[in-house]
Backbone bond lengths (Angstrom), bond angles and torsions (degrees), N, CA, C in turn:
res aa  C-N    CA-C-N  psi(-1)  N-CA   C-N-CA  omega(-1)  CA-C   N-CA-C  phi
1 X - - - 1.438 - - 1.531 109.73 -
2 X 1.353 112.46 -175.64 1.487 117.82 -176.17 1.486 111.09 -64.38
3 X 1.350 117.70 -38.15 1.467 118.88 -179.37 1.523 111.34 -63.38
4 X 1.361 116.41 -41.79 1.462 118.23 -179.64 1.523 109.42 -65.43
5 X 1.272 118.15 -41.24 1.507 118.32 -178.37 1.541 108.39 -66.29
6 X 1.305 116.42 -36.95 1.529 119.56 178.52 1.511 109.02 -62.20
7 X 1.352 116.57 -44.45 1.457 119.42 -176.27 1.512 110.45 -65.64
8 X 1.346 114.46 -41.96 1.478 119.39 176.49 1.495 113.40 -57.72
9 X 1.320 114.62 -45.65 1.524 119.32 178.02 1.486 112.44 -62.03
10 X 1.374 116.77 -38.33 1.506 122.24 178.75 1.548 109.28 -64.58
11 X 1.339 116.10 -42.46 1.454 116.65 179.16 1.499 112.70 -66.93
12 X 1.296 117.66 -39.57 1.446 123.57 177.05 1.452 111.69 -60.47
13 X 1.352 119.01 -38.51 1.461 122.62 -177.91 1.570 110.20 -75.13
14 X 1.356 113.18 -42.15 1.498 115.64 -176.39 1.480 117.43 -84.19
15 X 1.361 115.50 -16.76 1.441 123.65 -175.39 1.478 113.57 109.15
16 X 1.347 114.64 135.69 1.471 118.61 -172.91 1.585 108.39 -79.11
17 X 1.373 116.62 143.19 1.443 120.81 172.95 1.523 110.11 -71.41
18 X 1.380 116.06 162.31 1.440 120.61 -178.83 1.560 104.75 -131.60
19 X 1.352 115.59 132.65 1.434 119.69 177.64 1.560 108.86 -78.41
20 X 1.337 114.39 124.88 1.439 120.11 179.47 1.550 111.12 -96.97
21 X 1.376 117.74 -46.17 1.413 121.87 176.96 1.490 110.09 -161.16
22 X 1.362 119.56 154.23 1.427 122.66 -178.35 1.488 108.66 -148.89
23 X 1.300 114.11 153.68 1.484 120.28 174.90 1.499 108.67 -121.50
24 X 1.331 115.91 152.28 1.473 124.70 179.02 1.599 105.17 -77.04
25 X 1.295 119.34 -14.58 1.455 121.39 179.45 1.487 111.39 -99.01
26 X 1.364 116.79 156.56 1.477 121.82 172.38 1.466 109.50 -133.07
27 X 1.365 117.84 -177.57 1.414 121.20 175.80 1.533 116.25 -53.62
28 X 1.350 114.54 -25.44 1.444 119.16 -177.81 1.486 112.72 -74.97
29 X 1.309 119.43 -13.51 1.477 124.17 175.08 1.465 112.05 -88.48
30 X 1.386 117.51 -1.70 1.499 122.20 -172.54 1.448 112.94 -139.30
31 X 1.370 117.55 47.19 1.370 118.58 172.10 1.552 119.78 115.67
32 X 1.362 116.43 -12.75 1.433 116.17 172.31 1.478 115.52 116.41
33 X 1.317 118.20 -163.15 1.477 124.17 -161.83 1.499 112.34 -83.07
34 X 1.344 119.03 -15.84 1.444 121.96 -169.32 1.490 115.05 -102.13
35 X 1.309 119.51 10.31 1.450 121.32 -172.97 1.506 115.00 -97.66
36 X 1.367 118.02 4.02 1.449 119.66 -169.08 1.508 112.42 -63.42
37 X 1.327 116.75 -39.15 1.501 118.88 -178.13 1.521 112.19 -64.78
38 X 1.330 114.38 -42.51 1.477 119.86 179.03 1.491 110.85 -65.37
39 X 1.371 117.82 -38.62 1.463 120.91 177.39 1.523 111.35 -63.65
40 X 1.303 115.83 -42.47 1.486 120.31 179.73 1.499 110.60 -59.45
41 X 1.338 115.32 -44.58 1.521 119.08 -178.15 1.535 110.57 -69.25
42 X 1.375 115.90 -33.88 1.446 116.56 176.51 1.512 111.78 -65.91
43 X 1.334 117.55 -41.55 1.422 121.88 176.63 1.510 110.21 -64.55
44 X 1.345 120.34 -39.93 1.445 121.96 178.65 1.559 111.65 -59.27
45 X 1.375 116.19 -43.66 1.474 122.47 175.01 1.522 110.20 -61.20
46 X 1.270 119.07 -45.51 1.459 124.07 -178.85 1.541 111.29 -57.23
47 X 1.368 114.10 -48.77 1.420 123.29 -171.70 1.552 111.68 -79.45
48 X 1.304 114.91 -50.69 1.483 121.60 -170.17 1.608 109.93 -81.58
49 X 1.318 116.96 -33.68 1.477 120.43 -174.58 1.495 111.92 -103.14
50 X 1.304 118.09 -48.60 1.429 122.80 -173.40 1.544 111.45 -87.04
51 X 1.335 118.56 -11.37 1.420 122.21 179.56 1.539 114.62 68.38
52 X 1.359 115.69 28.20 1.457 120.92 -179.07 1.540 111.58 -63.53
53 X 1.295 118.02 149.14 1.458 122.57 179.10 1.552 107.94 -70.89
54 X 1.316 113.24 153.90 1.498 120.50 175.66 1.557 107.14 -82.53
55 X 1.291 117.08 77.82 1.466 121.01 -175.32 1.546 111.16 -137.48
56 X 1.267 115.05 176.92 1.479 119.04 -179.94 1.505 114.62 -68.40
57 X 1.292 116.33 -28.11 1.528 118.15 176.09 1.478 110.11 -66.88
58 X 1.307 119.46 -42.38 1.458 123.54 177.18 1.462 111.55 -62.90
59 X 1.305 118.19 -39.22 1.492 121.64 176.86 1.522 110.25 -64.29
60 X 1.339 117.79 -48.54 1.515 118.56 176.13 1.445 113.08 -60.25
61 X 1.286 122.10 -43.79 1.455 122.04 177.99 1.522 113.37 -59.91
62 X 1.345 113.67 -38.83 1.527 116.61 177.43 1.505 110.19 -69.23
63 X 1.345 120.07 -39.06 1.425 120.14 178.28 1.525 111.41 -60.79
64 X 1.350 120.67 -38.09 1.387 124.15 179.40 1.559 111.11 -72.56
65 X 1.326 114.20 -52.56 1.454 120.12 -175.67 1.605 110.95 -65.51
66 X 1.239 117.68 -42.31 1.467 122.65 -175.92 1.542 109.95 -68.08
67 X 1.385 115.73 -35.59 1.442 117.80 179.11 1.561 110.90 -65.90
68 X 1.309 115.16 -30.14 1.466 119.48 177.83 1.541 114.71 -66.86
69 X 1.366 114.70 -21.33 1.421 119.65 -176.06 1.547 114.79 -81.68
70 X 1.334 114.36 -17.59 1.465 119.93 -170.36 1.499 111.15 -120.01
71 X 1.326 118.38 132.34 1.419 123.33 -179.81 1.536 107.82 -66.07
72 X 1.391 117.62 144.35 1.427 121.39 -175.82 1.506 111.97 -60.73
73 X 1.322 116.28 131.49 1.481 124.96 177.83 1.588 111.99 61.56
74 X 1.332 113.22 28.38 1.524 118.74 171.48 1.474 110.94 -126.21
75 X 1.350 113.75 100.61 1.434 118.47 -176.56 1.586 109.69 -76.51
76 X 1.337 118.50 124.04 1.485 120.93 -178.01 1.464 106.90 -115.78
77 X 1.330 116.61 156.61 1.438 123.01 178.30 1.537 108.79 -85.03
78 X 1.313 111.22 157.58 1.501 116.51 174.86 1.560 113.65 -56.08
79 X 1.299 116.17 -39.60 1.448 120.70 179.32 1.539 109.89 -63.26
80 X 1.363 116.68 -46.68 1.462 120.10 -178.80 1.540 110.68 -58.77
81 X 1.298 114.88 -48.81 1.468 119.66 178.75 1.477 112.76 -58.61
82 X 1.335 116.11 -41.77 1.466 120.32 179.12 1.528 110.56 -64.39
83 X 1.334 120.05 -36.47 1.403 121.06 -179.41 1.584 111.74 -77.56
84 X 1.289 115.60 -31.27 1.486 119.28 -170.68 1.599 111.49 -85.71
85 X 1.309 116.54 -24.95 1.447 117.36 -172.09 1.552 108.74 -114.12
86 X 1.341 116.13 114.67 1.487 121.86 -175.60 1.534 109.62 -60.27
87 X 1.369 118.14 -37.36 1.440 121.56 -178.94 1.528 112.52 -62.97
88 X 1.277 119.17 -39.21 1.487 125.18 177.54 1.565 106.25 -68.71
89 X 1.303 118.37 -50.68 1.440 120.26 -174.79 1.590 111.83 -64.82
90 X 1.305 116.57 -30.06 1.483 119.12 -178.15 1.519 109.99 -78.87
91 X 1.365 119.48 -21.82 1.462 121.40 -175.11 1.508 113.54 -105.73
92 X 1.360 117.74 -27.79 1.434 120.44 178.59 1.563 112.01 -116.82
93 X 1.283 113.98 130.30 1.490 121.48 177.06 1.484 110.03 -93.80
94 X 1.338 117.17 130.72 1.458 123.03 176.12 1.533 106.60 -74.22
95 X 1.323 114.77 123.94 1.445 117.61 -179.48 1.535 114.33 -124.80
96 X 1.326 117.08 -2.20 1.450 118.26 -176.49 1.555 108.55 -167.40
97 X 1.374 111.61 144.35 1.463 119.37 170.11 1.528 108.64 -152.00
98 X 1.358 113.68 128.06 1.496 117.73 178.00 1.532 107.01 -155.21
99 X 1.301 113.54 166.98 1.452 121.09 177.58 1.517 111.29 -137.99
100 X 1.325 115.73 134.77 1.481 120.03 -178.92 1.501 106.90 -132.96
101 X 1.355 114.65 147.53 1.480 118.66 171.10 1.515 110.95 -83.10
102 X 1.328 116.15 122.02 1.455 120.43 -178.00 1.528 107.80 -68.51
103 X 1.317 117.63 -28.69 1.473 117.78 -178.17 1.509 111.74 -75.60
104 X 1.336 115.77 -34.72 1.502 121.58 -176.67 1.481 111.41 -91.42
105 X 1.293 119.63 -60.82 1.482 121.90 -177.43 1.503 111.60 -80.15
106 X 1.316 117.41 -38.03 1.416 121.29 -178.80 1.538 110.74 83.63
107 X 1.360 116.89 165.89 1.472 120.51 -176.80 1.502 110.91 -72.20
108 X 1.355 118.97 -29.69 1.455 119.84 -175.92 1.551 109.39 -68.18
109 X 1.293 119.38 -40.51 1.416 122.91 179.19 1.567 109.30 -68.57
110 X 1.316 115.81 -49.54 1.478 119.58 179.29 1.550 110.83 -55.43
111 X 1.352 115.09 -48.38 1.517 116.36 -177.60 1.453 113.75 -72.38
112 X 1.328 118.26 -10.36 1.474 120.68 172.56 1.510 110.63 -85.97
113 X 1.349 115.52 -41.43 1.463 120.50 -176.91 1.555 112.75 -71.86
114 X 1.319 116.03 -40.57 1.484 120.18 -174.12 1.532 111.08 -53.86
115 X 1.355 117.86 -57.45 1.472 116.80 -177.78 1.532 114.20 -65.17
116 X 1.353 116.03 -28.62 1.459 120.47 172.90 1.507 112.30 -61.25
117 X 1.386 115.28 -41.95 1.462 120.44 179.09 1.534 112.99 -70.57
118 X 1.335 116.01 -32.61 1.454 123.02 -179.16 1.515 108.02 -74.30
119 X 1.312 120.98 -39.62 1.439 124.14 -179.23 1.503 111.61 89.49
120 X 1.346 113.10 -175.14 1.480 119.97 -173.94 1.501 115.14 -73.26
121 X 1.307 115.53 -37.07 1.484 121.59 -178.41 1.490 114.27 56.26
122 X 1.357 117.33 30.84 1.425 125.60 178.93 1.576 111.66 52.51
123 X 1.341 115.70 36.87 1.393 123.16 175.40 1.527 115.47 78.29
124 X 1.321 117.45 4.21 1.420 121.74 177.83 1.496 113.68 -65.34
125 X 1.337 117.22 137.17 1.415 122.64 -177.49 1.560 108.44 -73.03
126 X 1.317 118.04 147.70 1.428 122.04 176.03 1.520 109.53 -148.71
127 X 1.320 116.93 170.94 1.504 121.03 173.57 1.476 110.28 -125.57
128 X 1.317 114.79 158.77 1.453 125.63 177.22 1.468 108.17 -123.62
129 X 1.329 123.44 112.84 1.432 125.62 174.48 1.525 109.62 -88.51
130 X 1.319 115.03 121.37 1.463 118.29 -179.23 1.568 110.97 -112.00
131 X 1.300 113.66 125.84 1.491 115.76 173.76 1.536 108.85 -113.84
132 X 1.277 115.36 116.86 1.494 123.83 167.08 1.511 105.87 -111.47
133 X 1.238 115.69 99.92 1.494 121.29 -176.88 1.529 111.12 -41.35
134 X 1.331 112.62 129.83 1.487 130.33 7.35 1.562 114.00 -102.41
135 X 1.307 118.68 20.01 1.487 119.97 -174.09 1.533 112.43 -122.07
136 X 1.335 114.07 156.04 1.425 121.74 -179.24 1.517 108.31 -130.28
137 X 1.357 114.50 135.29 1.463 121.41 169.01 1.512 109.23 -132.68
138 X 1.312 119.84 174.14 1.502 118.28 176.98 1.515 107.86 -140.22
139 X 1.295 113.35 160.21 1.463 124.33 -177.95 1.572 109.38 -128.82
140 X 1.323 118.65 141.43 1.402 122.05 173.73 1.519 112.13 -112.81
141 X 1.285 117.14 145.22 1.456 122.35 174.98 1.524 108.67 -126.55
142 X 1.346 115.72 141.11 1.469 120.14 175.67 1.458 115.62 89.53
143 X 1.358 121.01 4.68 1.432 125.11 -179.95 1.519 111.48 -84.72
144 X 1.294 116.54 133.81 1.475 123.16 174.50 1.547 109.69 -86.43
145 X 1.307 115.70 138.80 1.431 119.74 178.53 1.518 111.51 -136.01
146 X 1.337 116.86 160.80 1.452 119.06 175.50 1.537 115.13 -79.74
147 X 1.366 114.56 0.97 1.418 120.43 179.28 1.522 110.28 -101.53
148 X 1.340 119.11 -0.97 1.401 124.00 179.45 1.498 113.18 119.80
149 X 1.347 115.46 -175.58 1.424 120.79 175.14 1.492 115.81 -92.40
150 X 1.327 120.16 142.00 1.417 125.00 -173.28 1.501 108.47 -136.98
151 X 1.378 118.01 141.89 1.435 124.94 174.91 1.559 108.38 -62.69
152 X 1.259 114.13 -43.38 1.495 121.32 -179.51 1.494 108.37 -138.86
153 X 1.389 113.29 146.18 1.491 117.62 165.04 1.546 107.35 -122.68
154 X 1.294 110.69 121.31 1.493 119.49 -177.08 1.558 110.85 -90.23
155 X 1.308 115.38 135.39 1.480 119.55 165.86 1.515 109.83 -114.85
156 X 1.296 115.83 130.43 1.457 120.71 -176.84 1.532 105.08 -136.24
157 X 1.363 115.55 122.64 1.423 119.54 -179.46 1.501 113.05 -91.88
158 X 1.311 115.57 -1.55 1.514 119.89 177.14 1.517 111.48 -93.90
159 X 1.347 118.31 147.21 1.464 121.06 172.50 1.503 109.20 -61.71
160 X 1.374 113.95 129.91 1.484 120.49 -175.48 1.540 109.86 -143.13
161 X 1.340 113.74 161.24 1.386 118.86 170.19 1.602 106.82 -100.90
162 X 1.293 116.55 137.60 1.469 123.82 -178.64 1.526 106.54 -121.36
163 X 1.345 116.87 133.60 1.466 119.57 172.90 1.456 112.00 -96.82
164 X 1.280 118.70 102.24 1.516 126.45 176.47 1.527 109.53 -92.32
165 X 1.269 117.49 169.81 1.443 120.81 -178.64 1.507 110.82 -61.46
166 X 1.343 117.60 -32.20 1.458 121.18 -175.94 1.540 112.71 -94.33
167 X 1.338 115.16 8.06 1.430 120.01 177.93 1.484 117.81 130.80
168 X 1.296 117.14 -177.02 1.476 122.20 -179.93 1.564 110.91 -87.71
169 X 1.364 113.64 136.18 1.458 118.78 175.98 1.528 106.99 -126.88
170 X 1.311 120.15 137.25 1.451 122.79 169.64 1.538 107.90 -101.20
171 X 1.393 112.09 121.26 1.481 118.20 -175.20 1.552 108.83 -120.83
172 X 1.316 117.84 142.24 1.462 119.52 -173.91 1.566 109.07 -73.99
173 X 1.299 116.99 -42.93 1.504 122.74 172.21 1.521 103.95 -153.97
174 X 1.381 111.04 150.48 1.516 111.00 -171.40 1.540 110.79 -163.29
175 X 1.328 115.98 153.99 1.389 127.36 166.89 1.598 109.12 -104.32
176 X 1.298 117.32 116.39 1.444 123.13 -173.51 1.503 111.94 -126.40
177 X 1.331 118.73 127.47 1.494 120.76 -179.83 1.501 112.36 -92.52
178 X 1.338 114.45 136.61 1.513 121.39 -178.12 1.515 105.30 -117.13
179 X 1.378 117.40 129.16 1.429 118.93 -176.96 1.531 114.64 -77.22
180 X 1.289 118.86 -18.43 1.497 123.31 -178.38 1.501 107.83 -138.06
181 X 1.365 114.80 161.99 1.465 121.16 171.25 1.520 111.81 -63.16
182 X 1.367 115.58 -39.59 1.397 118.33 -175.15 1.607 111.18 -66.50
183 X 1.309 112.43 -33.95 1.499 117.88 178.52 1.562 109.45 -60.94
184 X 1.340 113.65 -49.98 1.502 115.76 176.86 1.471 113.87 -62.68
185 X 1.354 119.06 -40.13 1.419 122.31 175.68 1.488 114.51 -59.01
186 X 1.303 115.13 -39.22 1.466 120.50 179.62 1.544 108.49 -64.31
187 X 1.362 117.35 -43.68 1.413 121.82 -179.46 1.542 111.11 -61.91
188 X 1.313 112.86 -49.39 1.552 115.94 -179.03 1.495 110.80 -62.27
189 X 1.308 118.96 -36.59 1.449 118.88 177.14 1.551 113.22 -65.48
190 X 1.292 115.33 -29.49 1.437 117.57 177.47 1.564 114.99 -76.49
191 X 1.302 116.76 -26.86 1.500 119.90 -179.41 1.508 111.69 -103.12
192 X 1.337 121.09 -27.02 1.433 121.46 -174.06 1.604 108.02 -136.28
193 X 1.343 114.35 61.59 1.489 118.91 -176.46 1.526 111.94 -71.15
194 X 1.250 119.16 154.56 1.459 123.18 176.62 1.543 110.47 -63.24
195 X 1.319 115.55 146.24 1.474 120.33 178.06 1.600 105.27 -93.53
196 X 1.343 113.04 142.00 1.505 122.17 -179.96 1.525 111.31 -101.10
197 X 1.272 115.08 154.43 1.410 121.59 169.93 1.581 111.60 -164.63
198 X 1.260 116.51 -176.16 1.486 120.79 -175.83 1.554 108.59 -127.73
199 X 1.350 113.93 145.73 1.490 120.08 173.80 1.487 113.73 59.47
200 X 1.341 115.39 -135.72 1.450 120.54 -178.36 1.523 110.46 -64.45
201 X 1.278 114.93 -31.83 1.556 117.47 179.79 1.473 109.41 -64.09
202 X 1.369 118.94 -36.33 1.478 122.32 177.11 1.481 111.32 -61.92
203 X 1.256 119.68 -42.67 1.476 123.54 178.99 1.501 110.61 -62.80
204 X 1.345 116.68 -45.56 1.495 119.64 178.03 1.538 110.94 -62.46
205 X 1.266 115.57 -43.56 1.424 120.27 -177.68 1.550 109.01 -63.54
206 X 1.320 117.49 -41.56 1.453 122.96 -178.79 1.531 107.22 -60.43
207 X 1.361 114.14 -43.50 1.525 118.78 -173.96 1.602 109.76 -70.71
208 X 1.347 115.34 -38.88 1.438 117.84 -173.31 1.517 116.06 -89.82
209 X 1.378 115.22 -30.18 1.480 115.99 -170.38 1.505 112.37 -126.88
210 X 1.289 119.98 -20.82 1.489 120.45 -177.39 1.514 114.65 -100.46
211 X 1.279 117.74 -4.98 1.473 122.19 179.81 1.568 108.55 -90.68
212 X 1.325 115.51 106.74 1.427 118.46 -179.02 1.475 110.23 -95.59
213 X 1.338 116.28 135.21 1.476 122.82 179.18 1.596 107.74 -102.57
214 X 1.375 110.83 131.21 1.458 118.98 -178.94 1.574 107.38 -116.06
215 X 1.334 114.45 118.85 1.500 119.56 179.27 1.489 109.28 -121.86
216 X 1.315 115.23 124.09 1.464 119.11 -176.75 1.544 111.88 -100.16
217 X 1.287 115.20 144.51 1.492 122.19 179.28 1.513 110.74 -135.67
218 X 1.308 116.78 143.04 1.482 123.44 170.45 1.497 109.83 -131.48
219 X 1.279 117.35 168.41 1.432 122.37 178.27 1.529 111.93 -58.47
220 X 1.342 120.66 128.40 1.444 121.11 -179.45 1.503 109.21 -70.84
221 X 1.314 116.47 152.98 1.442 121.54 173.87 1.545 111.16 -70.50
222 X 1.356 117.95 -15.64 1.397 125.27 179.66 1.540 111.14 -83.33
223 X 1.348 114.82 -21.05 1.484 118.05 -172.67 1.520 110.99 -71.76
């Protein structure tokens, strides 16, 4: 349909994503819908601190370990988990916190401003955990891969559809490289679009569902 053709054209213009690694398991195989933030932080520790490979085994381990960090059916923020768990706090340094309206600023502006605010960090890799209620995903910058160089590498523990150059794939959980900020922004808009409303309802929706929190982490000097 027209929407599919428009999405394909947007991907072609911004750059096609590349599958780096995927698992047949998702967060739903490891405790339910509320573990995504813990899983993202577990993967960040594995990749940034432990030097784990970007492969399906690392994803599976993060799904298991991250689900253990979060109480069932209790969605917690990245900041809360960082404060509550000594292991996370000792391995990951908090380097950024911001909030943007996905309806007003959009993902493209947010993903442009966040790395600008974080700065170069002498080329050190870091991750940004993004929560757009009720879901959390994370992005890495500065990681080397055997699939090439990417502006962003997305990790998503939820089952999603991805539009690659050779067609659509549905993946349970995956690490996907995006060559440009706009390419990642386009994907996020397709899976986590802003919700619309009118009057007072619109203000409440903006507050509860369209305000995305971006929390940055790097390897701690203590790790």
